[in-house]
SELOKE-958546 format. One record per residue (C-alpha): residue in one letter; x, y, z; residue number from 1. Coordinates in steps of 0.02 Angstrom, whole numbers. Layout:
atom resn = A; u = X; v = Y; w = Z; resi = NUM
...
! end
This chain:
atom resn = M; u = 0; v = 0; w = 0; resi = 1
atom resn = T; u = 67; v = 170; w = -49; resi = 2
atom resn = A; u = 77; v = 304; w = 85; resi = 3
atom resn = L; u = 75; v = 491; w = 55; resi = 4
atom resn = H; u = 178; v = 598; w = 174; resi = 5
atom resn = L; u = 89; v = 766; w = 172; resi = 6
atom resn = V; u = 194; v = 908; w = 240; resi = 7
atom resn = D; u = 75; v = 949; w = 383; resi = 8
atom resn = G; u = -104; v = 953; w = 444; resi = 9
atom resn = S; u = -143; v = 1108; w = 343; resi = 10
atom resn = A; u = -102; v = 1017; w = 181; resi = 11
atom resn = L; u = -214; v = 875; w = 239; resi = 12
atom resn = A; u = -360; v = 993; w = 276; resi = 13
atom resn = D; u = -339; v = 1082; w = 110; resi = 14
atom resn = L; u = -346; v = 918; w = 13; resi = 15
atom resn = A; u = -497; v = 863; w = 116; resi = 16
atom resn = G; u = -590; v = 1024; w = 75; resi = 17
atom resn = Y; u = -562; v = 994; w = -111; resi = 18
atom resn = L; u = -630; v = 817; w = -97; resi = 19
atom resn = V; u = -783; v = 879; w = -2; resi = 20
atom resn = R; u = -825; v = 994; w = -146; resi = 21
atom resn = L; u = -805; v = 857; w = -277; resi = 22
atom resn = L; u = -914; v = 738; w = -176; resi = 23
atom resn = R; u = -1047; v = 872; w = -164; resi = 24
atom resn = Y; u = -1076; v = 850; w = -351; resi = 25
atom resn = D; u = -1057; v = 661; w = -355; resi = 26
atom resn = R; u = -1061; v = 551; w = -200; resi = 27
atom resn = A; u = -976; v = 413; w = -299; resi = 28
atom resn = A; u = -839; v = 527; w = -367; resi = 29
atom resn = V; u = -666; v = 462; w = -403; resi = 30
atom resn = V; u = -502; v = 558; w = -412; resi = 31
atom resn = H; u = -343; v = 521; w = -506; resi = 32
atom resn = L; u = -184; v = 539; w = -403; resi = 33
atom resn = R; u = -22; v = 577; w = -493; resi = 34
atom resn = A; u = 148; v = 609; w = -415; resi = 35
atom resn = D; u = 327; v = 593; w = -472; resi = 36
atom resn = G; u = 421; v = 684; w = -337; resi = 37
atom resn = A; u = 369; v = 796; w = -192; resi = 38
atom resn = V; u = 206; v = 863; w = -265; resi = 39
atom resn = L; u = 42; v = 767; w = -274; resi = 40
atom resn = G; u = -82; v = 811; w = -410; resi = 41
atom resn = T; u = -263; v = 765; w = -374; resi = 42
atom resn = F; u = -373; v = 768; w = -528; resi = 43
atom resn = G; u = -562; v = 772; w = -510; resi = 44
atom resn = R; u = -708; v = 799; w = -626; resi = 45
atom resn = V; u = -844; v = 930; w = -606; resi = 46
atom resn = P; u = -998; v = 874; w = -704; resi = 47
atom resn = F; u = -1028; v = 1039; w = -793; resi = 48
atom resn = G; u = -1074; v = 1022; w = -975; resi = 49
atom resn = G; u = -1083; v = 870; w = -1087; resi = 50
atom resn = G; u = -950; v = 766; w = -1169; resi = 51
atom resn = T; u = -829; v = 638; w = -1101; resi = 52
atom resn = S; u = -722; v = 751; w = -993; resi = 53
atom resn = G; u = -835; v = 887; w = -922; resi = 54
atom resn = V; u = -721; v = 1003; w = -823; resi = 55
atom resn = V; u = -563; v = 921; w = -758; resi = 56
atom resn = A; u = -497; v = 1002; w = -599; resi = 57
atom resn = L; u = -322; v = 991; w = -525; resi = 58
atom resn = R; u = -268; v = 1031; w = -349; resi = 59
atom resn = T; u = -86; v = 1008; w = -297; resi = 60
atom resn = T; u = -23; v = 960; w = -124; resi = 61
atom resn = E; u = 154; v = 972; w = -58; resi = 62
atom resn = L; u = 231; v = 810; w = 4; resi = 63
atom resn = A; u = 366; v = 790; w = 136; resi = 64
atom resn = D; u = 437; v = 636; w = 49; resi = 65
atom resn = P; u = 443; v = 607; w = -140; resi = 66
atom resn = V; u = 336; v = 468; w = -211; resi = 67
atom resn = R; u = 287; v = 396; w = -380; resi = 68
atom resn = L; u = 102; v = 368; w = -401; resi = 69
atom resn = D; u = -22; v = 357; w = -545; resi = 70
atom resn = A; u = -186; v = 287; w = -480; resi = 71
atom resn = T; u = -374; v = 314; w = -481; resi = 72
atom resn = V; u = -459; v = 297; w = -311; resi = 73
atom resn = S; u = -627; v = 331; w = -230; resi = 74
atom resn = A; u = -638; v = 513; w = -173; resi = 75
atom resn = G; u = -746; v = 460; w = -26; resi = 76
atom resn = R; u = -622; v = 328; w = 33; resi = 77
atom resn = L; u = -477; v = 450; w = 17; resi = 78
atom resn = L; u = -576; v = 577; w = 120; resi = 79
atom resn = D; u = -605; v = 441; w = 252; resi = 80
atom resn = A; u = -418; v = 407; w = 256; resi = 81
atom resn = L; u = -380; v = 591; w = 282; resi = 82
atom resn = A; u = -510; v = 602; w = 420; resi = 83
atom resn = A; u = -435; v = 451; w = 509; resi = 84
atom resn = V; u = -263; v = 531; w = 508; resi = 85
atom resn = E; u = -333; v = 695; w = 575; resi = 86
atom resn = E; u = -425; v = 604; w = 715; resi = 87
atom resn = G; u = -272; v = 502; w = 762; resi = 88
atom resn = S; u = -159; v = 654; w = 763; resi = 89
atom resn = R; u = -272; v = 758; w = 873; resi = 90
atom resn = G; u = -306; v = 612; w = 988; resi = 91
atom resn = A; u = -119; v = 583; w = 1010; resi = 92
atom resn = N; u = -92; v = 767; w = 1050; resi = 93
atom resn = S; u = -228; v = 771; w = 1180; resi = 94
atom resn = G; u = -187; v = 605; w = 1261; resi = 95
atom resn = D; u = -372; v = 583; w = 1299; resi = 96
atom resn = A; u = -496; v = 514; w = 1173; resi = 97
atom resn = N; u = -641; v = 584; w = 1273; resi = 98
atom resn = S; u = -575; v = 760; w = 1295; resi = 99
atom resn = G; u = -690; v = 836; w = 1163; resi = 100
atom resn = D; u = -561; v = 841; w = 1024; resi = 101
atom resn = A; u = -600; v = 810; w = 841; resi = 102
atom resn = T; u = -690; v = 655; w = 784; resi = 103
atom resn = S; u = -666; v = 565; w = 618; resi = 104
atom resn = E; u = -802; v = 678; w = 544; resi = 105
atom resn = D; u = -709; v = 841; w = 576; resi = 106
atom resn = V; u = -612; v = 847; w = 414; resi = 107
atom resn = K; u = -771; v = 815; w = 315; resi = 108
atom resn = S; u = -883; v = 935; w = 411; resi = 109
atom resn = E; u = -752; v = 1072; w = 396; resi = 110
atom resn = G; u = -782; v = 1070; w = 210; resi = 111
atom resn = A; u = -971; v = 1056; w = 221; resi = 112
atom resn = K; u = -992; v = 1199; w = 345; resi = 113
atom resn = S; u = -909; v = 1326; w = 233; resi = 114
atom resn = E; u = -1030; v = 1286; w = 92; resi = 115
atom resn = D; u = -1181; v = 1334; w = 196; resi = 116
atom resn = A; u = -1153; v = 1521; w = 173; resi = 117
atom resn = G; u = -1180; v = 1515; w = -14; resi = 118
atom resn = P; u = -1345; v = 1505; w = -107; resi = 119
atom resn = E; u = -1423; v = 1339; w = -151; resi = 120
atom resn = D; u = -1380; v = 1260; w = -317; resi = 121
atom resn = A; u = -1510; v = 1266; w = -452; resi = 122
atom resn = E; u = -1594; v = 1097; w = -452; resi = 123
atom resn = S; u = -1627; v = 997; w = -609; resi = 124
atom resn = G; u = -1736; v = 847; w = -582; resi = 125
atom resn = G; u = -1670; v = 822; w = -407; resi = 126
atom resn = G; u = -1486; v = 832; w = -455; resi = 127
atom resn = K; u = -1356; v = 969; w = -446; resi = 128
atom resn = S; u = -1346; v = 1072; w = -604; resi = 129
atom resn = E; u = -1216; v = 1201; w = -652; resi = 130
atom resn = G; u = -1345; v = 1338; w = -647; resi = 131
atom resn = G; u = -1331; v = 1435; w = -486; resi = 132
atom resn = E; u = -1177; v = 1377; w = -394; resi = 133
atom resn = S; u = -1048; v = 1490; w = -313; resi = 134
atom resn = E; u = -1116; v = 1666; w = -338; resi = 135
atom resn = G; u = -1127; v = 1711; w = -154; resi = 136
atom resn = A; u = -974; v = 1615; w = -100; resi = 137
atom resn = Q; u = -856; v = 1694; w = -223; resi = 138
atom resn = S; u = -921; v = 1871; w = -202; resi = 139
atom resn = K; u = -870; v = 1851; w = -20; resi = 140
atom resn = G; u = -694; v = 1800; w = -67; resi = 141
atom resn = G; u = -700; v = 1612; w = -87; resi = 142
atom resn = H; u = -719; v = 1483; w = 51; resi = 143
atom resn = P; u = -591; v = 1523; w = 187; resi = 144
atom resn = G; u = -572; v = 1375; w = 303; resi = 145
atom resn = V; u = -575; v = 1238; w = 173; resi = 146
atom resn = G; u = -444; v = 1207; w = 41; resi = 147
atom resn = H; u = -394; v = 1389; w = 51; resi = 148
atom resn = P; u = -219; v = 1448; w = 100; resi = 149
atom resn = D; u = -288; v = 1607; w = 179; resi = 150
atom resn = A; u = -380; v = 1506; w = 311; resi = 151
atom resn = D; u = -325; v = 1501; w = 493; resi = 152
atom resn = R; u = -240; v = 1332; w = 515; resi = 153
atom resn = S; u = -168; v = 1363; w = 688; resi = 154
atom resn = D; u = -264; v = 1216; w = 760; resi = 155
atom resn = H; u = -193; v = 1090; w = 636; resi = 156
atom resn = P; u = -39; v = 985; w = 675; resi = 157
atom resn = K; u = 124; v = 1048; w = 601; resi = 158
atom resn = T; u = 201; v = 875; w = 587; resi = 159
atom resn = T; u = 198; v = 764; w = 433; resi = 160
atom resn = A; u = 30; v = 682; w = 399; resi = 161
atom resn = V; u = 48; v = 504; w = 333; resi = 162
atom resn = V; u = -102; v = 448; w = 231; resi = 163
atom resn = D; u = -128; v = 274; w = 160; resi = 164
atom resn = V; u = -188; v = 279; w = -20; resi = 165
atom resn = P; u = -352; v = 181; w = -41; resi = 166
atom resn = P; u = -359; v = 33; w = -161; resi = 167
atom resn = E; u = -364; v = 75; w = -345; resi = 168
atom resn = V; u = -530; v = 71; w = -436; resi = 169
atom resn = T; u = -577; v = 60; w = -619; resi = 170
atom resn = G; u = -607; v = 241; w = -663; resi = 171
atom resn = P; u = -727; v = 318; w = -787; resi = 172
atom resn = P; u = -662; v = 369; w = -960; resi = 173
atom resn = W; u = -603; v = 542; w = -909; resi = 174
atom resn = T; u = -468; v = 469; w = -794; resi = 175
atom resn = A; u = -381; v = 395; w = -947; resi = 176
atom resn = M; u = -392; v = 558; w = -1045; resi = 177
atom resn = L; u = -314; v = 684; w = -927; resi = 178
atom resn = P; u = -240; v = 848; w = -987; resi = 179
atom resn = P; u = -59; v = 830; w = -1046; resi = 180
atom resn = R; u = 82; v = 875; w = -928; resi = 181
atom resn = T; u = 184; v = 981; w = -1047; resi = 182
atom resn = G; u = 170; v = 1087; w = -1203; resi = 183
atom resn = W; u = 54; v = 1220; w = -1133; resi = 184
atom resn = A; u = 62; v = 1393; w = -1210; resi = 185
atom resn = Q; u = -3; v = 1548; w = -1120; resi = 186
atom resn = L; u = -142; v = 1639; w = -1213; resi = 187
atom resn = A; u = -198; v = 1775; w = -1093; resi = 188
atom resn = S; u = -219; v = 1828; w = -912; resi = 189
atom resn = L; u = -353; v = 1924; w = -820; resi = 190
atom resn = P; u = -390; v = 1984; w = -643; resi = 191
atom resn = I; u = -481; v = 1866; w = -525; resi = 192
atom resn = A; u = -605; v = 2005; w = -489; resi = 193
atom resn = G; u = -657; v = 2003; w = -672; resi = 194
atom resn = L; u = -684; v = 1815; w = -670; resi = 195
atom resn = V; u = -789; v = 1824; w = -513; resi = 196
atom resn = R; u = -895; v = 1963; w = -589; resi = 197
atom resn = E; u = -926; v = 1865; w = -750; resi = 198
atom resn = V; u = -977; v = 1708; w = -654; resi = 199
atom resn = A; u = -1095; v = 1807; w = -542; resi = 200
atom resn = E; u = -1175; v = 1891; w = -693; resi = 201
atom resn = A; u = -1199; v = 1723; w = -779; resi = 202
atom resn = V; u = -1276; v = 1650; w = -621; resi = 203
atom resn = G; u = -1397; v = 1796; w = -621; resi = 204
atom resn = R; u = -1443; v = 1767; w = -803; resi = 205
atom resn = F; u = -1475; v = 1583; w = -773; resi = 206
atom resn = R; u = -1583; v = 1614; w = -621; resi = 207
atom resn = G; u = -1680; v = 1751; w = -708; resi = 208
atom resn = R; u = -1720; v = 1636; w = -852; resi = 209
atom resn = T; u = -1770; v = 1490; w = -742; resi = 210
atom resn = E; u = -1882; v = 1599; w = -634; resi = 211
atom resn = A; u = -1971; v = 1657; w = -790; resi = 212
atom resn = L; u = -2021; v = 1478; w = -831; resi = 213
atom resn = A; u = -2187; v = 1409; w = -775; resi = 214
atom resn = A; u = -2171; v = 1271; w = -646; resi = 215
atom resn = E; u = -2223; v = 1136; w = -769; resi = 216
atom resn = E; u = -2088; v = 1195; w = -891; resi = 217
atom resn = R; u = -1944; v = 1177; w = -767; resi = 218
atom resn = T; u = -1894; v = 1004; w = -822; resi = 219
atom resn = R; u = -1719; v = 933; w = -808; resi = 220
atom resn = A; u = -1700; v = 942; w = -997; resi = 221
atom resn = A; u = -1757; v = 1123; w = -1004; resi = 222
atom resn = L; u = -1638; v = 1177; w = -866; resi = 223
atom resn = D; u = -1494; v = 1082; w = -944; resi = 224
atom resn = R; u = -1523; v = 1168; w = -1112; resi = 225
atom resn = M; u = -1529; v = 1336; w = -1025; resi = 226
atom resn = A; u = -1369; v = 1300; w = -929; resi = 227
atom resn = E; u = -1281; v = 1247; w = -1089; resi = 228
atom resn = D; u = -1331; v = 1410; w = -1172; resi = 229
atom resn = V; u = -1267; v = 1514; w = -1026; resi = 230
atom resn = W; u = -1108; v = 1422; w = -979; resi = 231
atom resn = S; u = -1043; v = 1374; w = -1151; resi = 232
atom resn = R; u = -1019; v = 1558; w = -1197; resi = 233
atom resn = A; u = -840; v = 1620; w = -1204; resi = 234
atom resn = L; u = -768; v = 1725; w = -1063; resi = 235
atom resn = S; u = -774; v = 1905; w = -1119; resi = 236
atom resn = G; u = -623; v = 1950; w = -1011; resi = 237
atom resn = V; u = -507; v = 1847; w = -1121; resi = 238
atom resn = P; u = -570; v = 1874; w = -1299; resi = 239
atom resn = G; u = -502; v = 1758; w = -1431; resi = 240
atom resn = T; u = -462; v = 1615; w = -1312; resi = 241
atom resn = H; u = -634; v = 1534; w = -1327; resi = 242
atom resn = L; u = -625; v = 1480; w = -1145; resi = 243
atom resn = P; u = -805; v = 1442; w = -1092; resi = 244
atom resn = L; u = -883; v = 1522; w = -941; resi = 245
atom resn = R; u = -908; v = 1350; w = -865; resi = 246
atom resn = A; u = -720; v = 1339; w = -835; resi = 247
atom resn = A; u = -725; v = 1495; w = -725; resi = 248
atom resn = H; u = -886; v = 1432; w = -645; resi = 249
atom resn = A; u = -803; v = 1267; w = -598; resi = 250
atom resn = A; u = -650; v = 1357; w = -529; resi = 251
atom resn = A; u = -762; v = 1468; w = -424; resi = 252
atom resn = S; u = -865; v = 1323; w = -357; resi = 253
atom resn = L; u = -706; v = 1231; w = -303; resi = 254
atom resn = G; u = -635; v = 1382; w = -213; resi = 255
atom resn = F; u = -490; v = 1401; w = -334; resi = 256
atom resn = L; u = -512; v = 1587; w = -366; resi = 257
atom resn = G; u = -479; v = 1648; w = -190; resi = 258
atom resn = S; u = -511; v = 1824; w = -128; resi = 259
atom resn = V; u = -560; v = 1961; w = -250; resi = 260
atom resn = D; u = -464; v = 2083; w = -139; resi = 261
atom resn = A; u = -297; v = 1996; w = -163; resi = 262
atom resn = G; u = -263; v = 2074; w = -333; resi = 263
atom resn = A; u = -216; v = 1905; w = -406; resi = 264
atom resn = E; u = -235; v = 1852; w = -588; resi = 265
atom resn = A; u = -285; v = 1694; w = -678; resi = 266
atom resn = T; u = -200; v = 1630; w = -835; resi = 267
atom resn = V; u = -273; v = 1545; w = -989; resi = 268
atom resn = L; u = -165; v = 1415; w = -1077; resi = 269
atom resn = S; u = -189; v = 1293; w = -1220; resi = 270
atom resn = V; u = -116; v = 1134; w = -1293; resi = 271
atom resn = G; u = -191; v = 1024; w = -1428; resi = 272
atom resn = G; u = -377; v = 1007; w = -1396; resi = 273
atom resn = W; u = -367; v = 1074; w = -1217; resi = 274
atom resn = L; u = -392; v = 1244; w = -1134; resi = 275
atom resn = R; u = -338; v = 1272; w = -955; resi = 276
atom resn = L; u = -374; v = 1406; w = -826; resi = 277
atom resn = D; u = -239; v = 1424; w = -693; resi = 278
atom resn = A; u = -306; v = 1510; w = -536; resi = 279
atom resn = P; u = -219; v = 1546; w = -370; resi = 280
atom resn = Y; u = -275; v = 1385; w = -284; resi = 281
atom resn = G; u = -298; v = 1260; w = -426; resi = 282
atom resn = S; u = -329; v = 1239; w = -610; resi = 283
atom resn = V; u = -470; v = 1178; w = -721; resi = 284
atom resn = S; u = -459; v = 1109; w = -898; resi = 285
atom resn = V; u = -592; v = 1089; w = -1032; resi = 286
atom resn = R; u = -597; v = 1019; w = -1207; resi = 287
atom resn = R; u = -582; v = 1150; w = -1342; resi = 288
atom resn = S; u = -741; v = 1153; w = -1446; resi = 289
atom resn = G; u = -709; v = 1064; w = -1610; resi = 290
atom resn = G; u = -532; v = 1021; w = -1556; resi = 291
atom resn = P; u = -425; v = 871; w = -1600; resi = 292
atom resn = S; u = -451; v = 693; w = -1542; resi = 293
atom resn = L; u = -484; v = 657; w = -1360; resi = 294
atom resn = F; u = -329; v = 551; w = -1349; resi = 295
atom resn = V; u = -195; v = 678; w = -1308; resi = 296
atom resn = P; u = -33; v = 602; w = -1238; resi = 297
atom resn = R; u = -20; v = 614; w = -1049; resi = 298
! end
């Protein structure tokens, strides 16, 4: 069994927050773990839009010890493994399992609690759609406290966190068609504040259109068509790149954009049939419309 030596408890909590967000969209989500050195890349899929890949997200985590890893695992089981390490670490520090310290649910609930401040997702037939996610959360500067380097981590252990990687699973097609590692060319950059504004405006358009529908017309198919029309449009802040709004929407919903007050920028890159948005706390990649074959070398 492969073990990951995360640099400290803050790295563990950041990775857990990312997994919580992915599991919010799909309780059976998987992630692809890739490492060849002292940085772990955790790829996940946000189910925005059609096609084989959707939006592929990447969050990196610093490791204390280098490792080689290329495996697809259950996001839920990896989150359980992180929670078990957190519980064991805090229990060892307290020396008393009944002293009121964290339980095995703390790492998970830490992610869930920060989501409560934002508005509810638009619902399509009982499932999460890409319609209304993230407007309130990002206008308030992201989700401090989960997967966000600006969060106060003073209560997390500073020692290395050793996490056992769950057993491999047979992943869905997107795990075999990940964005390539090299060859990316920068196309443009834009302020995070501009991205947040465009996502918020698109959320408003989607909600306005759905509220104008009669109740009997709000079917899953109708909402999906409406979402496709809104989120497939190109970002106006980076003209000529053809990066769809859904890429920025996914980055916002995962907490990758960070605070609008930080003055940071995001970068748009391309290679082959892929477009990528690099934000302060993670990146998202989407297939270029009408691009080359899905099978781009990894």
